[in-house]
N, C-alpha and C positions, 0 to 999 in steps of 0.2 A: 674261655681264656681271653684275657684282654691283650690288645696289641701293645707292644712295648715302644716307648719313645725312641726315635731314631737319632736324635741330636741333643747334645748338651750345650746350653748357652751359659757362658760365664761372663759377666760384665768385666770390662778392662780393669777397673779398680780392684775387684775381687781377685782377678787373675794375678795382678801385680802383688797383692797382699800375699797370696799363696807362694809366688815365686820368691818372695823375700823371707819366707819362714825358714826355721831351722830344718836342715835336711831330713831329720827323723820325723818331724811333724809334717813336713811337706809330703813325705812318702805315705804317711797315714791318711792325709787329706785326699791324695790322689787315689789311694786304694778305696777309700770311702766313696769317692765319686764314681769309680768303676762299679762298686756294689750297688749304688743308687741306679746306675744305668741298667744293671742286670735285673734289678727288682725295684722299680720306681716307687712302689707303695710300701717299701720297707721303713721309711721314715714315719715318725709319729705325726698323726694328723693334728694340726693345731686348731683351736676353737676361738670363740669370743671375738677379740679384736683382729685376729689373723686367720679368718676362715679361708680354706682352700690352699693353705700352705702346709708344708711338712717340715719336720725337724729331724735331722739325722745326727746322732751323737758320735763324736770323734774325741775321745778322752774328755777333756774339760771344755772342748769347743763344740759348736753346733753348726751344721750346714743347713740353712733354711732355703727351701726350694719349692717350686710349684710345677705341676704338670700342666702344660698349656693345652688348649683345644686342638692345637696342631700336633699333639703328642710329642712335644719337645719338653725336656727338663730344663727349667730356667732357674739358675741359682740366684737367689735374691740377696742373701747376706751370709757371712760366716764370721764367727767370733766366739768369745767366751760366753758360757751360759749365763753368767751374772748380768750381762748387759745386752745380749743379742736380741732378745724379744722386744725390748724397748727400741733398739736401733731399727729393727725390722719394721715396727709399727711406724716409725718416722719415715722410712723409705717408702712404705706403701702409701702413707698420707701424701707424700710429695708426688708420687706417681698419679694418684687420683686427682690431685690439684692440677697437674699438667694435662691430664687426659680428660 
């Protein structure tokens, strides 16, 4: 049995986006975050340009996250399926450039 992450990290810009959502959608997102915390490996494992990331479906939206070496769940991005993978790739490329 694997140990479950103890902490959920959500960047300020994503937290603000969630706070500004319609109450019904906000409730779905928060429920999904709780589901991810309960079962971190429940999201679909991404491949190719986004290795190590997972995608969790919430209606037409996706929550993209990773499980860090410190066993924390780090939300990387959230948004509509149509554009979220491209946006996530841009975020990861920016992180790699900084680090």
